[in-house]
C-alpha positions in Angstrom: -9.2 -55.2 -11.6 -8.2 -56.5 -8.2 -10.7 -57.9 -5.7 -10.2 -54.8 -3.5 -11.0 -52.5 -6.4 -14.1 -54.6 -7.2 -15.3 -54.4 -3.7 -14.6 -50.7 -3.6 -16.5 -50.1 -6.8 -19.5 -52.1 -5.5 -19.7 -50.0 -2.3 -19.2 -46.6 -4.0 -21.0 -47.2 -7.3 -23.9 -49.4 -6.4 -24.4 -48.8 -2.7 -23.8 -45.0 -3.2 -21.3 -44.8 -0.4 -19.3 -41.5 -0.7 -15.5 -41.6 -1.0 -13.3 -40.3 1.8 -11.0 -37.9 0.0 -7.3 -37.2 0.2 -6.5 -34.3 2.6 -3.5 -32.5 4.0 -3.6 -30.9 7.4 -1.3 -27.9 6.9 -1.7 -26.8 10.5 -3.4 -28.5 13.5 -2.9 -26.5 16.7 -4.2 -28.0 20.0 -6.7 -25.2 20.5 -7.4 -23.7 17.1 -9.0 -20.3 17.0 -10.8 -21.3 13.8 -10.8 -24.2 11.2 -10.5 -23.5 7.5 -11.3 -26.2 4.9 -10.0 -25.3 1.4 -11.8 -26.7 -1.8 -9.9 -26.1 -5.0 -11.2 -25.4 -8.5 -11.5 -27.7 -11.5 -8.3 -29.3 -12.7 -6.4 -28.2 -9.6 -5.5 -29.8 -6.3 -5.3 -28.7 -2.7 -1.8 -27.3 -3.3 -3.5 -24.5 -5.4 -4.2 -22.8 -2.1 -0.5 -22.5 -1.0 -0.4 -18.7 -1.7 -3.2 -18.2 0.8 -2.3 -20.8 3.4 1.3 -19.5 3.8 -0.1 -16.1 4.9 -2.4 -17.5 7.7 -1.5 -17.4 11.4 -0.3 -20.5 13.3 -3.3 -20.6 15.7 -5.8 -21.9 13.0 -6.4 -25.4 11.8 -6.0 -25.7 8.0 -7.3 -28.6 6.0 -6.8 -28.9 2.2 -9.0 -31.3 0.3 -8.4 -32.9 -3.1 -11.9 -33.1 -4.7 -13.0 -36.4 -6.2 -11.2 -36.9 -9.5 -8.3 -34.6 -8.8 -5.0 -34.5 -6.9 -4.5 -37.7 -4.9 -8.2 -38.5 -4.4 -9.9 -41.4 -6.2 -10.7 -40.9 -9.9 -13.5 -43.4 -10.7 -14.3 -43.4 -14.4 -17.9 -44.2 -13.8 -18.7 -41.3 -11.4 -21.0 -38.4 -12.0 -18.8 -35.4 -11.0 -21.6 -33.1 -10.0 -21.8 -30.8 -7.0 -23.9 -33.4 -5.1 -21.4 -36.2 -5.5 -18.5 -33.9 -4.6 -20.4 -32.6 -1.5 -21.2 -36.1 -0.3 -17.5 -37.0 -0.4 -16.5 -33.7 1.3 -19.1 -34.3 4.0 -17.9 -37.9 4.6 -14.3 -36.7 4.7 -15.0 -33.9 7.2 -17.0 -36.3 9.4 -14.0 -38.6 9.4 -11.9 -35.7 10.7 -14.1 -35.4 13.9 -13.9 -31.7 13.8 -14.3 -30.0 17.2 -15.6 -26.8 15.7 -17.6 -25.7 12.7 -15.2 -25.0 9.8 -15.2 -22.1 7.4 -15.3 -23.5 3.9 -13.2 -21.7 1.4 -13.9 -22.7 -2.2 -12.5 -21.5 -5.5 -14.4 -21.7 -8.8 -15.9 -25.3 -8.9 -14.9 -25.6 -5.2 -17.1 -22.7 -4.4 -20.1 -24.5 -6.0 -19.2 -27.6 -4.0 -19.0 -25.5 -0.8 -22.6 -24.3 -1.5 -23.8 -27.8 -1.9 -22.1 -28.9 1.3 -23.8 -26.1 3.2 -27.2 -27.0 1.6 -26.9 -30.7 2.4 -25.1 -30.6 5.8 -26.3 -27.5 7.5 -24.5 -28.2 10.7 -21.0 -28.6 9.1 -20.0 -25.1 7.9 -19.9 -22.0 10.1 -19.4 -19.7 7.1 -18.6 -19.8 3.4 -15.9 -17.9 1.5 -16.4 -18.2 -2.2 -13.7 -17.1 -4.6 -14.6 -16.6 -8.3 -17.8 -18.7 -8.2 -18.9 -19.4 -11.8 -22.7 -18.9 -11.3 -24.8 -19.5 -14.4 -28.5 -19.3 -14.8 -30.4 -22.1 -16.5 -29.7 -22.1 -20.2 -31.9 -20.0 -22.5 -30.5 -21.6 -25.6 -33.2 -22.9 -27.9 -30.9 -23.4 -30.9 -27.3 -24.6 -30.7 -26.2 -21.7 -32.8 -28.0 -19.1 -30.7 -25.9 -17.4 -27.9 -28.2 -15.0 -26.1 -26.4 -14.2 -22.8 -22.9 -14.3 -21.4 -24.0 -17.5 -19.6 -24.9 -19.1 -22.9 -21.6 -18.0 -24.5 -19.6 -19.5 -21.7 -21.6 -22.7 -21.7 -21.1 -23.1 -25.4 -17.4 -22.7 -24.9 -17.4 -25.3 -22.2 -19.4 -27.7 -24.4 -16.7 -27.3 -27.1 -14.0 -28.0 -24.6 -16.0 -31.0 -23.4 -16.0 -32.5 -26.9 -12.2 -32.0 -27.4 -10.5 -33.2 -24.2 -7.2 -33.7 -26.1 -7.0 -30.0 -26.7 -7.4 -29.3 -22.9 -4.4 -31.5 -22.2 -2.3 -29.5 -24.7 -3.5 -26.1 -23.7 -3.3 -26.4 -19.9 0.5 -26.1 -19.7 0.3 -23.0 -21.9 -2.3 -21.4 -19.7 0.0 -21.9 -16.7 3.0 -20.5 -18.5 1.1 -17.4 -19.5 -0.1 -16.8 -16.0 -3.8 -17.5 -16.9 -4.1 -20.4 -14.6 -2.8 -21.5 -11.2 0.5 -23.4 -11.4 -1.2 -26.4 -9.9 -3.5 -26.8 -12.9 -2.9 -30.2 -14.4 -5.1 -31.8 -17.1 -3.6 -35.2 -18.0 -4.8 -38.5 -19.4 -5.3 -39.6 -15.8 -7.8 -36.9 -14.9 -9.1 -35.4 -18.2 -12.3 -37.6 -18.0 -13.0 -36.3 -14.5 -12.3 -32.7 -15.7 -14.7 -32.9 -18.6 -17.3 -34.7 -16.5 -17.1 -32.1 -13.8 -17.3 -29.3 -16.4 -20.6 -30.8 -17.7 -22.2 -31.9 -14.4 -21.0 -29.3 -11.9 -20.5 -26.1 -13.9 -22.6 -26.3 -17.1 -25.6 -28.0 -15.5 -25.8 -26.4 -12.1 -28.3 -25.2 -9.5 -25.7 -23.3 -7.4 -27.1 -19.8 -8.2 -30.5 -20.8 -6.9 -29.2 -22.7 -3.9 -26.8 -19.9 -2.8 -29.7 -17.5 -2.6 -31.5 -19.8 -0.1 -28.6 -20.4 2.3 -28.9 -18.7 5.7 -25.3 -18.5 6.9 -22.6 -15.8 6.4 -21.3 -15.9 2.8 -18.5 -13.7 1.4 -17.9 -13.7 -2.3 -14.6 -12.6 -3.8 -14.5 -11.9 -7.5 -12.1 -10.3 -10.0 -13.0 -7.3 -12.1 -11.2 -9.0 -15.0 -12.5 -12.5 -14.5 -13.7 -13.8 -17.9 -15.8 -16.7 -16.5 -17.7 -14.9 -13.7 -21.0 -13.3 -14.5 -21.1 -10.2 -12.4 -24.8 -9.6 -12.5 -25.5 -12.9 -10.7 -23.2 -12.0 -7.9 -24.7 -8.5 -7.6 -28.2 -10.1 -7.7 -27.3 -12.5 -4.8 -26.1 -9.6 -2.7 -29.3 -7.6 -3.2 -31.5 -10.6 -2.6 -29.9 -12.1 0.6 -28.9 -10.4 3.9 -26.4 -13.2 4.4 -24.2 -12.4 1.4 -21.5 -9.8 1.0 -19.1 -9.3 -1.9 -15.6 -8.1 -2.4 -14.5 -7.0 -5.8 -10.8 -7.1 -6.7 -8.6 -5.9 -9.5 -7.8 -9.4 -10.4 -8.7 -12.3 -12.8 -10.1 -15.7 -12.0 -7.2 -17.4 -10.2 -6.4 -16.8 -6.5 -2.9 -15.6 -7.0 -0.8 -12.5 -6.1 -2.9 -9.7 -4.7 -6.0 -11.9 -4.9 -4.4 -14.4 -2.5 -3.3 -11.7 -0.2 -6.8 -10.2 0.0 -8.3 -13.6 0.8 -5.7 -14.3 3.5 -6.2 -10.9 5.0 -9.9 -11.5 5.2 -9.5 -14.9 6.8 -7.0 -13.5 9.4 -9.8 -11.3 10.6 -12.3 -14.1 11.1 
């Protein structure tokens, strides 16, 4: 390990300084009508939003972020890839951008959970949240490893199995892309599989996002697909009934923001 790497690890690991993440400014007009910050899902990169971004007008500022452990952002092997860690890095990154207006955070899957944590921790940053396919799960009700009581528990057990067999994730991810079950930017390799499984455990399986989303007091729009296998519909419906700030849009789609799903999200953002 180089001296620079040692110093970097000291500051980030021991002094808890958040990373500044890799970003791409797809558009940066002088006087933007709005600013959108895109946060991708697990195993993806900022390029996963291309189908939405290409449909947005030229008068908005567009920032794509590679979350910690993915894309071209740092991938520290020692990091805890929970929503808190990700949100601190997103916050530091956005502060470094010196934004002149509050951005609308657009998050997909894990990125949606990170967006919620950013809004919870840094209330002055986001103007609004747009959450696509958020995998909200209630605290586990499992008392026995062989007992699967709810859809939450079924999905968490599947994730635990995936967590224990990272080599299978590397093999199956290209197949999922070819079959159209995952975004074409999904990439699980030896370089990021540790970050993938760590994020699966810390950010998705062990999460507080459902509880935190219910307490936020800013406009939140949730998109979800009728055929999404990893979204628990009752949690999204429950949030809508319990908060005047949350609205939902159900689509005839799956989990990934592709095709008609991407068109619907872009159409919504064009109206903001």
